[in-house]
C-alpha positions as CSV (number, residue, x, y, z in Angstrom):
1,M,65.2,-16.4,-98.0
2,A,63.9,-13.2,-97.0
3,L,60.5,-14.0,-98.3
4,S,60.3,-17.3,-96.5
5,I,60.8,-15.5,-93.2
6,F,58.1,-13.1,-94.0
7,P,55.2,-15.7,-93.8
8,E,56.6,-17.0,-90.6
9,R,56.6,-13.5,-89.2
10,I,53.1,-13.0,-90.5
11,N,52.0,-16.2,-88.8
12,S,53.8,-15.1,-85.6
13,I,52.1,-11.7,-85.8
14,K,48.8,-13.3,-86.6
15,A,49.2,-15.6,-83.6
16,I,50.0,-12.7,-81.4
17,L,47.0,-10.8,-82.7
18,D,44.8,-13.9,-82.2
19,D,46.1,-14.1,-78.6
20,M,45.4,-10.4,-78.1
21,K,41.9,-10.8,-79.6
22,T,41.3,-13.7,-77.2
23,Q,42.6,-11.6,-74.3
24,M,40.4,-8.7,-75.4
25,V,37.3,-10.9,-75.5
26,E,38.2,-12.3,-72.1
27,E,38.7,-8.8,-70.8
28,E,35.4,-7.7,-72.3
29,N,33.7,-10.7,-70.7
30,T,35.4,-9.8,-67.4
31,I,34.2,-6.2,-67.7
32,R,30.7,-7.5,-68.6
33,T,30.8,-9.8,-65.5
34,K,32.1,-6.9,-63.4
35,D,29.4,-4.7,-64.8
36,Q,26.8,-7.3,-64.0
37,T,28.2,-7.7,-60.6
38,M,28.2,-4.0,-60.1
39,A,24.5,-3.9,-61.2
40,E,23.7,-6.7,-58.9
41,L,25.5,-4.9,-56.1
42,A,23.7,-1.7,-56.9
43,L,20.5,-3.6,-56.5
44,L,21.6,-4.8,-53.1
45,I,22.7,-1.4,-51.8
46,P,19.2,0.1,-51.0
47,P,18.0,-2.9,-48.9
48,L,21.4,-2.9,-47.2
49,K,21.0,0.8,-46.5
50,E,17.5,0.2,-45.1
51,N,18.8,-2.6,-42.9
52,L,21.7,-0.5,-41.8
53,Q,19.4,2.4,-40.9
54,E,17.0,0.0,-39.1
55,A,20.0,-1.4,-37.1
56,M,21.2,2.1,-36.3
57,D,17.7,3.1,-35.1
58,K,17.5,0.1,-32.9
59,A,21.0,0.7,-31.6
60,I,20.1,4.3,-30.8
61,S,16.9,3.1,-29.1
62,A,18.8,0.5,-27.1
63,I,21.3,3.2,-26.1
64,S,18.5,5.5,-25.0
65,Q,16.8,2.6,-23.1
66,W,20.2,1.8,-21.5
67,E,20.5,5.4,-20.4
68,E,17.0,5.3,-19.0
69,I,17.8,2.0,-17.2
70,K,20.9,3.6,-15.7
71,M,18.9,6.6,-14.5
72,I,16.2,4.3,-13.0
73,A,19.0,2.3,-11.3
74,A,20.5,5.5,-10.0
75,L,17.1,6.6,-8.7
76,F,16.5,3.2,-7.2
77,C,19.9,3.3,-5.4
78,E,19.2,6.8,-4.1
79,G,15.8,5.7,-2.9
80,S,17.3,2.6,-1.3
81,E,19.8,4.8,0.5
82,K,17.1,7.2,1.7
83,A,15.0,4.2,2.8
84,R,18.0,2.8,4.7
85,K,18.5,6.2,6.4
86,I,14.8,6.5,7.3
87,K,14.9,2.9,8.7
88,E,17.9,3.9,10.8
89,V,16.1,7.0,12.1
90,F,12.9,5.1,12.8
91,S,14.9,2.2,14.4
92,G,16.7,4.6,16.6
93,G,13.4,6.3,17.5
94,I,11.7,3.0,18.2
95,E,14.7,1.9,20.4
96,S,14.4,5.2,22.3
97,L,10.7,4.7,22.7
98,V,11.3,1.1,24.0
99,R,13.9,2.5,26.5
100,L,11.4,5.2,27.6
101,A,8.6,2.7,27.9
102,T,10.8,0.4,29.9
103,E,11.9,3.3,32.1
104,F,8.3,4.5,32.5
105,S,7.2,1.0,33.2
106,G,9.9,0.6,35.8
107,N,9.1,4.1,37.2
108,S,5.3,3.4,37.2
109,E,5.8,0.1,38.9
110,T,8.0,1.9,41.5
111,T,5.5,4.7,41.7
112,L,2.5,2.4,42.0
113,S,4.4,0.4,44.6
114,N,5.1,3.6,46.5
115,I,1.5,4.7,46.2
116,N,0.3,1.3,47.3
117,S,2.7,1.4,50.3
118,E,1.5,4.9,51.2
119,A,-2.1,3.9,50.8
120,V,-1.5,0.9,53.1
121,K,0.2,3.2,55.6
122,H,-2.6,5.8,55.3
123,S,-5.3,3.2,55.5
124,S,-3.7,1.6,58.5
125,A,-3.4,5.1,60.1
126,L,-7.0,5.8,59.1
127,A,-8.1,2.5,60.5
128,E,-6.2,3.3,63.7
129,L,-7.8,6.8,63.8
130,I,-11.3,5.4,63.3
131,K,-10.6,2.8,66.0
132,E,-9.5,5.5,68.4
133,A,-12.4,7.7,67.4
134,S,-14.9,4.9,67.9
135,V,-13.4,4.2,71.3
136,K,-13.7,7.9,72.2
137,V,-17.2,8.0,70.7
138,G,-18.0,4.9,72.8
139,D,-16.5,6.5,75.9
140,I,-18.5,9.7,75.2
141,L,-21.7,7.7,74.6
142,D,-21.0,5.7,77.8
143,D,-20.4,9.0,79.7
144,L,-23.6,10.4,78.1
145,Q,-25.6,7.3,79.0
146,N,-24.2,7.4,82.5
147,G,-25.0,11.1,82.8
148,V,-28.5,10.6,81.5
149,K,-29.0,7.6,83.8
150,D,-27.6,9.6,86.8
151,E,-29.9,12.5,86.0
152,Y,-32.8,10.2,85.6
153,E,-32.2,8.6,88.9
154,E,-31.8,12.0,90.5
155,N,-35.0,13.2,89.1
156,L,-36.8,10.1,90.3
157,N,-35.6,10.5,93.8
């Protein structure tokens, strides 16, 4: 009986060894597949590194451009603020000039009106003076004419 168990055990061990051999072949195939996959991945790594470097360069460039845009925007805001202040100053200056011009205009109208009034007064006074002077000149001429006439008549007689 002991011998009859021995072939069964041998068959059982043989089956176990066959299973182990199959598992080893499968493991070997898995390792080969993994090695092939690793080789394929190794071939993909350099282009991926290049793409990653290119993406990083573009990101750095974009960040640099963004910084420049922020600086330009800050300068634009500063310039806009200065322009607003200049506008306020000039607007205030223009308003002051308009007020002065209005005041001068009013003053000049008043002054011209006063000058015109004075000129009318003086021209009236001058006209009156000329009238009086011409009356006096007329009286003097009449007196002279009468004196010359009287003298002439006296010399004739």
